[in-house]
N, CA, C, O and the ligand as a Tripos MOL2 file, in Angstrom:
@<TRIPOS>MOLECULE
protein
  213   211    54     0     0
PROTEIN
NO_CHARGES

@<TRIPOS>ATOM
      1 N           1.4830   -0.7040    2.3320 N.3       1 MET1
      2 CA          1.6470    0.7640    2.4630 C.3       1 MET1
      3 C           0.3130    1.4310    2.1210 C.2       1 MET1
      4 O          -0.2820    1.1380    1.0840 O.2       1 MET1
      5 N          -0.1530    2.3240    2.9890 N.am      2 PRO2
      6 CA         -1.4990    2.8860    2.7760 C.3       2 PRO2
      7 C          -1.5410    4.0770    1.8340 C.2       2 PRO2
      8 O          -2.4250    4.9270    1.9370 O.2       2 PRO2
      9 N          -0.5790    4.1370    0.9110 N.am      3 LYS3
     10 CA         -0.6720    5.2190   -0.0640 C.3       3 LYS3
     11 C          -1.8590    4.9420   -0.9890 C.2       3 LYS3
     12 O          -2.0360    3.8290   -1.4840 O.2       3 LYS3
     13 N          -2.6540    5.9680   -1.2050 N.am      4 VAL4
     14 CA         -3.8820    5.7930   -1.9800 C.3       4 VAL4
     15 C          -3.9260    6.8060   -3.1270 C.2       4 VAL4
     16 O          -3.0710    7.6880   -3.2140 O.2       4 VAL4
     17 N          -4.9080    6.6790   -3.9900 N.am      5 ALA5
     18 CA         -5.0850    7.6500   -5.0700 C.3       5 ALA5
     19 C          -5.3080    9.0330   -4.4580 C.2       5 ALA5
     20 O          -5.9710    9.1520   -3.4280 O.2       5 ALA5
     21 N          -4.7610   10.0740   -5.0810 N.am      6 PRO6
     22 CA         -4.8920   11.4210   -4.5170 C.3       6 PRO6
     23 C          -6.3500   11.8400   -4.3210 C.2       6 PRO6
     24 O          -7.2250   11.5210   -5.1260 O.2       6 PRO6
     25 N          -6.5750   12.5520   -3.2420 N.am      7 PHE7
     26 CA         -7.8990   13.1180   -3.0010 C.3       7 PHE7
     27 C          -7.7090   14.4250   -2.2460 C.2       7 PHE7
     28 O          -6.6390   14.6730   -1.6910 O.2       7 PHE7
     29 N          -8.7290   15.2530   -2.2230 N.am      8 HIS8
     30 CA         -8.6270   16.5210   -1.5120 C.3       8 HIS8
     31 C         -10.0060   16.9400   -1.0220 C.2       8 HIS8
     32 O         -11.0320   16.3930   -1.4280 O.2       8 HIS8
     33 N          -9.9930   17.9240   -0.1420 N.am      9 SER9
     34 CA        -11.2370   18.5340    0.3060 C.3       9 SER9
     35 C         -11.3700   19.8810   -0.3670 C.2       9 SER9
     36 O         -10.3900   20.6150   -0.4950 O.2       9 SER9
     37 N         -12.5560   20.2070   -0.7910 N.am     10 GLU10
     38 CA        -12.7450   21.5310   -1.4020 C.3      10 GLU10
     39 C         -12.5810   22.6450   -0.3720 C.2      10 GLU10
     40 O         -12.5310   23.8200   -0.7350 O.2      10 GLU10
     41 N         -12.4950   22.2830    0.9240 N.am     11 LYS11
     42 CA        -12.3050   23.2680    1.9930 C.3      11 LYS11
     43 C         -10.8270   23.5080    2.3080 C.2      11 LYS11
     44 O         -10.5030   24.4360    3.0490 O.2      11 LYS11
     45 N          -9.9140   22.6750    1.7500 N.am     12 GLU12
     46 CA         -8.5010   22.7570    2.1050 C.3      12 GLU12
     47 C          -7.6680   23.2130    0.9130 C.2      12 GLU12
     48 O          -8.1040   23.1550   -0.2370 O.2      12 GLU12
     49 N          -6.4370   23.6730    1.2260 N.am     13 SER13
     50 CA         -5.5710   24.1920    0.1670 C.3      13 SER13
     51 C          -4.4700   23.2020   -0.1880 C.2      13 SER13
     52 O          -3.4730   23.5930   -0.7950 O.2      13 SER13
     53 N          -4.6220   21.9320    0.1730 N.am     14 HIS14
     54 CA         -3.6430   20.9100   -0.1780 C.3      14 HIS14
     55 C          -4.3810   19.5960   -0.4300 C.2      14 HIS14
     56 O          -5.5620   19.4680   -0.1100 O.2      14 HIS14
     57 N          -3.6730   18.6170   -1.0100 N.am     15 HIS15
     58 CA         -4.3140   17.3160   -1.2410 C.3      15 HIS15
     59 C          -3.6280   16.2360   -0.4120 C.2      15 HIS15
     60 O          -2.5550   16.4660    0.1460 O.2      15 HIS15
     61 N          -4.2310   15.0830   -0.3330 N.am     16 HIS16
     62 CA         -3.7240   13.9560    0.4530 C.3      16 HIS16
     63 C          -3.5700   12.7410   -0.4460 C.2      16 HIS16
     64 O          -4.2600   12.6110   -1.4580 O.2      16 HIS16
     65 N          -2.6450   11.8390   -0.0610 N.am     17 ASP17
     66 CA         -2.5440   10.5650   -0.7990 C.3      17 ASP17
     67 C          -2.1370    9.4230    0.1330 C.2      17 ASP17
     68 O          -1.5760    8.4200   -0.3070 O.2      17 ASP17
     69 N          -2.4290    9.5920    1.4360 N.am     18 ASN18
     70 CA         -2.0760    8.5360    2.3920 C.3      18 ASN18
     71 C          -3.2550    8.3170    3.3470 C.2      18 ASN18
     72 O          -3.7420    9.2590    3.9720 O.2      18 ASN18
     73 N          -3.7010    7.0810    3.4490 N.am     19 SER19
     74 CA         -4.8950    6.7930    4.2640 C.3      19 SER19
     75 C          -4.6160    6.9020    5.7630 C.2      19 SER19
     76 O          -5.5520    6.9100    6.5630 O.2      19 SER19
     77 N          -3.3280    6.9870    6.1570 N.am     20 LYS20
     78 CA         -2.9810    7.1410    7.5700 C.3      20 LYS20
     79 C          -3.0110    8.6100    8.0110 C.2      20 LYS20
     80 O          -2.9220    8.9020    9.2040 O.2      20 LYS20
     81 N          -3.1340    9.5160    7.0640 N.am     21 CYS21
     82 CA         -3.1330   10.9400    7.3800 C.3      21 CYS21
     83 C          -4.3750   11.3040    8.1960 C.2      21 CYS21
     84 O          -5.5010   11.0800    7.7500 O.2      21 CYS21
     85 N          -4.1670   11.8690    9.4010 N.am     22 GLY22
     86 CA         -5.2900   12.2330   10.2540 C.3      22 GLY22
     87 C          -6.2050   13.2580    9.6130 C.2      22 GLY22
     88 O          -7.4010   13.0110    9.4580 O.2      22 GLY22
     89 N          -5.6500   14.4270    9.2330 N.am     23 PRO23
     90 CA         -6.4940   15.4460    8.6040 C.3      23 PRO23
     91 C          -7.1640   14.9370    7.3310 C.2      23 PRO23
     92 O          -8.3030   15.2940    7.0310 O.2      23 PRO23
     93 N          -6.4380   14.0930    6.5830 N.am     24 GLY24
     94 CA         -7.0090   13.5520    5.3480 C.3      24 GLY24
     95 C          -8.2020   12.6500    5.6250 C.2      24 GLY24
     96 O          -9.2130   12.7080    4.9260 O.2      24 GLY24
     97 N          -8.0720   11.8110    6.6600 N.am     25 SER25
     98 CA         -9.1590   10.8800    6.9560 C.3      25 SER25
     99 C         -10.3240   11.5720    7.6450 C.2      25 SER25
    100 O         -11.4130   11.0090    7.7540 O.2      25 SER25
    101 N         -10.0860   12.8230    8.1210 N.am     26 ALA26
    102 CA        -11.1500   13.5730    8.7890 C.3      26 ALA26
    103 C         -12.0110   14.3630    7.8140 C.2      26 ALA26
    104 O         -13.0010   14.9810    8.2050 O.2      26 ALA26
    105 N         -11.6220   14.3390    6.5340 N.am     27 ILE27
    106 CA        -12.4200   15.0740    5.5470 C.3      27 ILE27
    107 C         -13.8130   14.4640    5.4540 C.2      27 ILE27
    108 O         -13.9540   13.2490    5.3180 O.2      27 ILE27
    109 N         -14.8110   15.2820    5.5250 N.am     28 LEU28
    110 CA        -16.1730   14.7960    5.4140 C.3      28 LEU28
    111 C         -16.4370   14.3410    3.9830 C.2      28 LEU28
    112 O         -16.0010   14.9870    3.0300 O.2      28 LEU28
    113 N         -17.1510   13.2270    3.8360 N.am     29 PRO29
    114 CA        -17.4350   12.7160    2.4820 C.3      29 PRO29
    115 C         -18.0490   13.7750    1.5700 C.2      29 PRO29
    116 O         -17.7920   13.7770    0.3660 O.2      29 PRO29
    117 N         -18.8460   14.6610    2.1210 N.am     30 VAL30
    118 CA        -19.5100   15.6680    1.2860 C.3      30 VAL30
    119 C         -18.5110   16.6530    0.6890 C.2      30 VAL30
    120 O         -18.7690   17.2490   -0.3570 O.2      30 VAL30
    121 N         -17.3410   16.8280    1.3720 N.am     31 ASN31
    122 CA        -16.3180   17.7590    0.8840 C.3      31 ASN31
    123 C         -15.1940   17.0660    0.1080 C.2      31 ASN31
    124 O         -14.3590   17.7300   -0.5060 O.2      31 ASN31
    125 N         -15.1760   15.7500    0.1370 N.am     32 ARG32
    126 CA        -14.0740   14.9860   -0.4570 C.3      32 ARG32
    127 C         -14.2180   14.8860   -1.9700 C.2      32 ARG32
    128 O         -15.2870   14.5760   -2.4980 O.2      32 ARG32
    129 N         -13.0990   15.1610   -2.6550 N.am     33 ARG33
    130 CA        -13.0980   15.0970   -4.1150 C.3      33 ARG33
    131 C         -11.9000   14.2730   -4.5720 C.2      33 ARG33
    132 O         -10.8580   14.3120   -3.9170 O.2      33 ARG33
    133 N         -12.0090   13.5330   -5.6670 N.am     34 PRO34
    134 CA        -10.8590   12.7880   -6.1900 C.3      34 PRO34
    135 C          -9.8550   13.7090   -6.8660 C.2      34 PRO34
    136 O         -10.2030   14.7840   -7.3550 O.2      34 PRO34
    137 N          -8.5780   13.2580   -6.8830 N.am     35 GLY35
    138 CA         -7.5370   14.0230   -7.5610 C.3      35 GLY35
    139 C          -6.8800   15.0270   -6.6390 C.2      35 GLY35
    140 O          -7.2410   15.1510   -5.4690 O.2      35 GLY35
    141 N          -5.9010   15.7480   -7.1890 N.am     36 THR36
    142 CA         -5.1300   16.6900   -6.3810 C.3      36 THR36
    143 C          -5.7820   18.0690   -6.3100 C.2      36 THR36
    144 O          -5.4600   18.8610   -5.4250 O.2      36 THR36
    145 N          -6.6740   18.3550   -7.2130 N.am     37 GLY37
    146 CA         -7.2800   19.6810   -7.2620 C.3      37 GLY37
    147 C          -6.2650   20.7600   -7.6330 C.2      37 GLY37
    148 O          -6.5220   21.9520   -7.4650 O.2      37 GLY37
    149 N          -5.0850   20.3190   -8.1500 N.am     38 GLY38
    150 CA         -4.0370   21.2710   -8.5050 C.3      38 GLY38
    151 C          -3.3580   21.8690   -7.2810 C.2      38 GLY38
    152 O          -2.6830   22.8930   -7.3830 O.2      38 GLY38
    153 N          -3.5330   21.2300   -6.1190 N.am     39 LYS39
    154 CA         -2.9890   21.7370   -4.8580 C.3      39 LYS39
    155 C          -1.7650   20.9280   -4.4460 C.2      39 LYS39
    156 O          -1.6290   19.7760   -4.8580 O.2      39 LYS39
    157 N          -0.8650   21.5070   -3.6330 N.am     40 PRO40
    158 CA          0.3310   20.7840   -3.1800 C.3      40 PRO40
    159 C          -0.0280   19.6640   -2.2050 C.2      40 PRO40
    160 O          -1.1100   19.6480   -1.6190 O.2      40 PRO40
    161 N           0.9150   18.7240   -2.0460 N.am     41 LEU41
    162 CA          0.6880   17.5880   -1.1520 C.3      41 LEU41
    163 C           0.7310   18.0210    0.3070 C.2      41 LEU41
    164 O           1.5790   18.8210    0.7020 O.2      41 LEU41
    165 N          -0.1760   17.4920    1.0930 N.am     42 CYS42
    166 CA         -0.2340   17.7150    2.5370 C.3      42 CYS42
    167 C           1.0920   17.3240    3.2080 C.2      42 CYS42
    168 O           1.6960   16.3160    2.8420 O.2      42 CYS42
    169 N           1.5360   18.1060    4.1700 N.am     43 LYS43
    170 CA          2.8140   17.8340    4.8450 C.3      43 LYS43
    171 C           2.7950   16.5120    5.6020 C.2      43 LYS43
    172 O           3.8010   15.8030    5.6300 O.2      43 LYS43
    173 N           1.6780   16.1740    6.2070 N.am     44 ASP44
    174 CA          1.5730   14.8980    6.9350 C.3      44 ASP44
    175 C           1.6800   13.7290    5.9650 C.2      44 ASP44
    176 O           2.3770   12.7530    6.2440 O.2      44 ASP44
    177 N           0.9980   13.8200    4.8340 N.am     45 CYS45
    178 CA          1.0760   12.7550    3.8250 C.3      45 CYS45
    179 C           2.4960   12.6570    3.2980 C.2      45 CYS45
    180 O           2.9980   11.5510    3.1010 O.2      45 CYS45
    181 N           3.1480   13.7670    3.0670 N.am     46 GLU46
    182 CA          4.5150   13.7770    2.5420 C.3      46 GLU46
    183 C           5.4370   13.0130    3.4990 C.2      46 GLU46
    184 O           6.2600   12.2030    3.0730 O.2      46 GLU46
    185 N           5.2840   13.2850    4.7940 N.am     47 ARG47
    186 CA          6.1130   12.6140    5.7980 C.3      47 ARG47
    187 C           5.7960   11.1190    5.8550 C.2      47 ARG47
    188 O           6.7100   10.2950    5.8810 O.2      47 ARG47
    189 N           4.5190   10.7640    5.8740 N.am     48 LEU48
    190 CA          4.1230    9.3570    5.9240 C.3      48 LEU48
    191 C           4.6230    8.6120    4.6950 C.2      48 LEU48
    192 O           5.1080    7.4850    4.7990 O.2      48 LEU48
    193 N           4.5050    9.2430    3.5350 N.am     49 ASP49
    194 CA          4.9680    8.5990    2.2930 C.3      49 ASP49
    195 C           6.4760    8.3880    2.3580 C.2      49 ASP49
    196 O           6.9810    7.3410    1.9510 O.2      49 ASP49
    197 N           7.1950    9.3920    2.8750 N.am     50 ARG50
    198 CA          8.6490    9.3140    2.9320 C.3      50 ARG50
    199 C           9.1010    8.2180    3.9010 C.2      50 ARG50
    200 O          10.0950    7.5330    3.6600 O.2      50 ARG50
    201 N           8.3530    8.0640    5.0010 N.am     51 GLU51
    202 CA          8.6860    7.0450    5.9940 C.3      51 GLU51
    203 C           8.1760    5.6630    5.5970 C.2      51 GLU51
    204 O           8.4360    4.6730    6.2800 O.2      51 GLU51
    205 N           7.4480    5.6110    4.4840 N.am     52 GLY52
    206 CA          6.9390    4.3330    4.0010 C.3      52 GLY52
    207 C           5.7990    3.7830    4.8160 C.2      52 GLY52
    208 O           5.6070    2.5700    4.9050 O.2      52 GLY52
    209 N           5.0240    4.7070    5.4280 N.am     53 LYS53
    210 CA          3.8920    4.2750    6.2390 C.3      53 LYS53
    211 C           2.5790    4.4590    5.4800 C.2      53 LYS53
    212 O           1.5120    4.1460    6.0090 O.2      53 LYS53
    213 ZN         -2.6200   14.4560    4.3350 Zn       54 ZN54
@<TRIPOS>BOND
     1     1     2 1
     2     2     3 1
     3     3     4 2
     4     3     5 am
     5     5     6 1
     6     6     7 1
     7     7     8 2
     8     7     9 am
     9     9    10 1
    10    10    11 1
    11    11    12 2
    12    11    13 am
    13    13    14 1
    14    14    15 1
    15    15    16 2
    16    15    17 am
    17    17    18 1
    18    18    19 1
    19    19    20 2
    20    19    21 am
    21    21    22 1
    22    22    23 1
    23    23    24 2
    24    23    25 am
    25    25    26 1
    26    26    27 1
    27    27    28 2
    28    27    29 am
    29    29    30 1
    30    30    31 1
    31    31    32 2
    32    31    33 am
    33    33    34 1
    34    34    35 1
    35    35    36 2
    36    35    37 am
    37    37    38 1
    38    38    39 1
    39    39    40 2
    40    39    41 am
    41    41    42 1
    42    42    43 1
    43    43    44 2
    44    43    45 am
    45    45    46 1
    46    46    47 1
    47    47    48 2
    48    47    49 am
    49    49    50 1
    50    50    51 1
    51    51    52 2
    52    51    53 am
    53    53    54 1
    54    54    55 1
    55    55    56 2
    56    55    57 am
    57    57    58 1
    58    58    59 1
    59    59    60 2
    60    59    61 am
    61    61    62 1
    62    62    63 1
    63    63    64 2
    64    63    65 am
    65    65    66 1
    66    66    67 1
    67    67    68 2
    68    67    69 am
    69    69    70 1
    70    70    71 1
    71    71    72 2
    72    71    73 am
    73    73    74 1
    74    74    75 1
    75    75    76 2
    76    75    77 am
    77    77    78 1
    78    78    79 1
    79    79    80 2
    80    79    81 am
    81    81    82 1
    82    82    83 1
    83    83    84 2
    84    83    85 am
    85    85    86 1
    86    86    87 1
    87    87    88 2
    88    87    89 am
    89    89    90 1
    90    90    91 1
    91    91    92 2
    92    91    93 am
    93    93    94 1
    94    94    95 1
    95    95    96 2
    96    95    97 am
    97    97    98 1
    98    98    99 1
    99    99   100 2
   100    99   101 am
   101   101   102 1
   102   102   103 1
   103   103   104 2
   104   103   105 am
   105   105   106 1
   106   106   107 1
   107   107   108 2
   108   107   109 am
   109   109   110 1
   110   110   111 1
   111   111   112 2
   112   111   113 am
   113   113   114 1
   114   114   115 1
   115   115   116 2
   116   115   117 am
   117   117   118 1
   118   118   119 1
   119   119   120 2
   120   119   121 am
   121   121   122 1
   122   122   123 1
   123   123   124 2
   124   123   125 am
   125   125   126 1
   126   126   127 1
   127   127   128 2
   128   127   129 am
   129   129   130 1
   130   130   131 1
   131   131   132 2
   132   131   133 am
   133   133   134 1
   134   134   135 1
   135   135   136 2
   136   135   137 am
   137   137   138 1
   138   138   139 1
   139   139   140 2
   140   139   141 am
   141   141   142 1
   142   142   143 1
   143   143   144 2
   144   143   145 am
   145   145   146 1
   146   146   147 1
   147   147   148 2
   148   147   149 am
   149   149   150 1
   150   150   151 1
   151   151   152 2
   152   151   153 am
   153   153   154 1
   154   154   155 1
   155   155   156 2
   156   155   157 am
   157   157   158 1
   158   158   159 1
   159   159   160 2
   160   159   161 am
   161   161   162 1
   162   162   163 1
   163   163   164 2
   164   163   165 am
   165   165   166 1
   166   166   167 1
   167   167   168 2
   168   167   169 am
   169   169   170 1
   170   170   171 1
   171   171   172 2
   172   171   173 am
   173   173   174 1
   174   174   175 1
   175   175   176 2
   176   175   177 am
   177   177   178 1
   178   178   179 1
   179   179   180 2
   180   179   181 am
   181   181   182 1
   182   182   183 1
   183   183   184 2
   184   183   185 am
   185   185   186 1
   186   186   187 1
   187   187   188 2
   188   187   189 am
   189   189   190 1
   190   190   191 1
   191   191   192 2
   192   191   193 am
   193   193   194 1
   194   194   195 1
   195   195   196 2
   196   195   197 am
   197   197   198 1
   198   198   199 1
   199   199   200 2
   200   199   201 am
   201   201   202 1
   202   202   203 1
   203   203   204 2
   204   203   205 am
   205   205   206 1
   206   206   207 1
   207   207   208 2
   208   207   209 am
   209   209   210 1
   210   210   211 1
   211   211   212 2
@<TRIPOS>SUBSTRUCTURE
     1 MET1         2 RESIDUE 1 A MET
     2 PRO2         6 RESIDUE 1 A PRO
     3 LYS3        10 RESIDUE 1 A LYS
     4 VAL4        14 RESIDUE 1 A VAL
     5 ALA5        18 RESIDUE 1 A ALA
     6 PRO6        22 RESIDUE 1 A PRO
     7 PHE7        26 RESIDUE 1 A PHE
     8 HIS8        30 RESIDUE 1 A HIS
     9 SER9        34 RESIDUE 1 A SER
    10 GLU10       38 RESIDUE 1 A GLU
    11 LYS11       42 RESIDUE 1 A LYS
    12 GLU12       46 RESIDUE 1 A GLU
    13 SER13       50 RESIDUE 1 A SER
    14 HIS14       54 RESIDUE 1 A HIS
    15 HIS15       58 RESIDUE 1 A HIS
    16 HIS16       62 RESIDUE 1 A HIS
    17 ASP17       66 RESIDUE 1 A ASP
    18 ASN18       70 RESIDUE 1 A ASN
    19 SER19       74 RESIDUE 1 A SER
    20 LYS20       78 RESIDUE 1 A LYS
    21 CYS21       82 RESIDUE 1 A CYS
    22 GLY22       86 RESIDUE 1 A GLY
    23 PRO23       90 RESIDUE 1 A PRO
    24 GLY24       94 RESIDUE 1 A GLY
    25 SER25       98 RESIDUE 1 A SER
    26 ALA26      102 RESIDUE 1 A ALA
    27 ILE27      106 RESIDUE 1 A ILE
    28 LEU28      110 RESIDUE 1 A LEU
    29 PRO29      114 RESIDUE 1 A PRO
    30 VAL30      118 RESIDUE 1 A VAL
    31 ASN31      122 RESIDUE 1 A ASN
    32 ARG32      126 RESIDUE 1 A ARG
    33 ARG33      130 RESIDUE 1 A ARG
    34 PRO34      134 RESIDUE 1 A PRO
    35 GLY35      138 RESIDUE 1 A GLY
    36 THR36      142 RESIDUE 1 A THR
    37 GLY37      146 RESIDUE 1 A GLY
    38 GLY38      150 RESIDUE 1 A GLY
    39 LYS39      154 RESIDUE 1 A LYS
    40 PRO40      158 RESIDUE 1 A PRO
    41 LEU41      162 RESIDUE 1 A LEU
    42 CYS42      166 RESIDUE 1 A CYS
    43 LYS43      170 RESIDUE 1 A LYS
    44 ASP44      174 RESIDUE 1 A ASP
    45 CYS45      178 RESIDUE 1 A CYS
    46 GLU46      182 RESIDUE 1 A GLU
    47 ARG47      186 RESIDUE 1 A ARG
    48 LEU48      190 RESIDUE 1 A LEU
    49 ASP49      194 RESIDUE 1 A ASP
    50 ARG50      198 RESIDUE 1 A ARG
    51 GLU51      202 RESIDUE 1 A GLU
    52 GLY52      206 RESIDUE 1 A GLY
    53 LYS53      210 RESIDUE 1 A LYS
    54 ZN54       213 GROUP 0 **** ****
């Protein structure tokens, strides 16, 4: 399962925790930060996590 440690982009208002997430994987390394940033989970990651992908 590609669930990973939480990360977020300083340009976005949500965080990601699934390596299959398209928007999450499109974050540029320069904008990528570890942790949730205190932001809610991305809807795509939520769905992928729920489906066990
Ligand atoms: Zn995501």
